[in-house]
Residue, then its C-alpha position, 0 to 999 in steps of 0.5 A: m609933814t603933810r603930803k600933797p596930792s600929785s597932779g600927775n597921771q591918776g588914771i586907769q590903764a586897762n584893755t577894757v573897763t566896764a562900769e556904771v559909775m567910776a571915780v579915779g584920782y585924789r578924793a574922787q567920788a562917783t554916784k549912781t542914780v537909781t531909776a524908778a524902774d530899778r526901784d520897782s525891780l528892787a521892791r519886787a525882788i525883796s517881796q519875792l525874797g520875803e515870800t520865799i522865806d515865808r514858804l520855807g515853813l520855819a519855826p516862829a522864832p527864826r521866822a521872826l528874825l528873818e522877817k526883821e532882816v527883810k524889813g531892814l532890807t526893805e528900809a535900806a533899799s527905799g527912800p531917796t537913795p538906797d543904802p547898799a551897805k545896810a542892804k548888804s548887812h541885811l542880806e548877810g543876816i538873812v544868809e546867816k540866819l538861814g544857815m542856822v536853821g540848816t537852809i543853804v541859800k544856793d540850794v533854794a532857787g527861790l532865794v538865789e534869784p531875788m538875792s542876786k537881783i538885789a545885789g546886782l541892782l545895788h552893786i553889792p558883790l555876791a562874794f559875801l553870799t557864802g551860800l551861793 
């Protein structure tokens, strides 16, 4: 027996709600369009992140792994529609690989700022950045 969706109230009860996009109800979907200004900010933040990683003076092997993550992040954030899930995966990879070489993200201001900016622009929760 399949259950039919209710046609009753499918809303949110709250004192305040703040959102850039929101979908409520059965099979609801929400989409946010990333503007050109957002794309420019995103590209600058990714570039800043890559430059900061370069300045850490890491050995060639970990540096190559991190460059691969930054390249993947760049690809996930570009194109007609950025892919937040892929971007999150690459950000997590960066945090993990930096941790393997003893670099804690929150201890390097040059890493925190661009990672926070990228996460904000793509609406990725910062909770995954365990180093923050």
